C-alpha positions in Angstrom: -12.1 -10.9 -19.1 -13.7 -10.5 -15.8 -14.3 -7.6 -13.9 -13.8 -7.6 -10.1 -15.8 -6.1 -7.3 -13.3 -3.5 -6.1 -11.2 -0.7 -6.4 -7.8 -0.2 -5.5 -5.2 2.2 -3.9 -1.9 1.7 -5.8 1.0 2.6 -2.5 4.1 3.4 -3.9 7.3 4.6 -1.1 8.6 8.1 -1.0 11.9 9.4 0.0 11.1 9.3 4.3 10.0 5.4 3.8 13.5 4.8 1.5 15.5 6.0 3.6 13.5 4.2 6.9 13.6 0.4 5.2 17.1 1.5 4.2 18.5 2.3 7.8 16.4 -0.6 9.5 17.4 -3.5 7.3 21.1 -2.8 5.6 20.3 -5.6 3.0 16.8 -3.9 1.8 17.0 -2.7 -1.9 14.1 -0.5 -2.2 14.0 3.0 -4.6 12.0 5.4 -6.1 11.8 2.8 -8.9 10.4 0.0 -6.8 7.2 -1.3 -8.0 4.0 0.0 -6.1 1.9 -2.2 -4.3 -2.0 -2.6 -5.0 -4.2 -3.0 -2.5 -7.7 -4.0 -3.0 -11.2 -1.9 -1.6 -14.3 -1.6 -1.9 -15.4 -0.7 -5.5 -18.1 2.2 -5.3 -16.8 5.5 -3.7 -16.5 8.7 -5.1 -13.8 10.7 -2.6 -10.8 8.9 -2.0 -9.8 10.6 1.1 -12.7 8.4 3.2 -11.4 5.2 1.7 -7.7 6.2 2.4 -8.6 7.0 6.0 -10.7 3.7 6.4 -7.8 1.7 5.1 -4.1 3.4 6.1 -3.4 2.0 9.4 -3.9 -1.7 7.8 -1.7 -0.8 4.7 1.0 1.2 6.4 1.4 -1.8 9.1 1.7 -4.1 5.5 4.3 -2.0 4.4 6.3 -1.5 7.3 6.3 -5.4 8.4 7.5 -5.9 5.0 11.0 -4.4 6.1 11.1 -5.3 10.1 8.2 -7.2 12.3 10.3 -5.6 14.8 7.3 -3.2 16.0 9.7 -0.7 18.1 11.3 0.3 15.1 7.7 1.4 13.5 7.3 4.9 13.4 3.9 6.5 14.6 1.0 5.1 12.7 -0.6 8.4 11.9 -2.1 9.5 8.6 0.1 12.2 8.8 2.8 10.5 8.5 1.6 7.4 5.8 1.2 10.6 3.5 4.3 11.5 3.7 5.9 8.0 3.2 3.9 7.1 0.5 1.7 8.3 -2.8 -1.3 7.1 -3.0 -3.2 6.7 -6.4 -6.9 5.1 -6.2 -9.1 3.5 -9.2 -12.3 2.0 -9.0 -12.2 -0.6 -12.2 -10.2 -3.6 -11.9 -10.1 -6.2 -14.3 -8.8 -9.7 -14.4 -7.5 -11.0 -17.4 -6.7 -14.6 -16.2 -9.1 -17.4 -16.6 -8.2 -19.2 -13.4 -10.4 -18.2 -10.2 -8.5 -15.4 -8.0 -7.0 -17.2 -4.9 -7.3 -15.4 -1.7 -6.2 -16.5 1.9 
């Protein structure tokens, strides 16, 4: 097993995002049981808030873009909206259980 030199933010949709997503795309199936997304971030941090502040815009836009590419449908991209729309958990240890190399694009 290998340790990956990254921390992570685990981002899970709350009701406001779920409501927006299903109103924006009628074919979208998402609810409170939908799995969270993991975003790798710098590995050494002691305070979570600066990590969230540094990364929330890119994460928010990625989550919104997964529903629609129509930016006119997006809410205002602000930290307060992000925090109202998503639960975020952070961690500093990432382990790779696979033998193959990690691919990135």
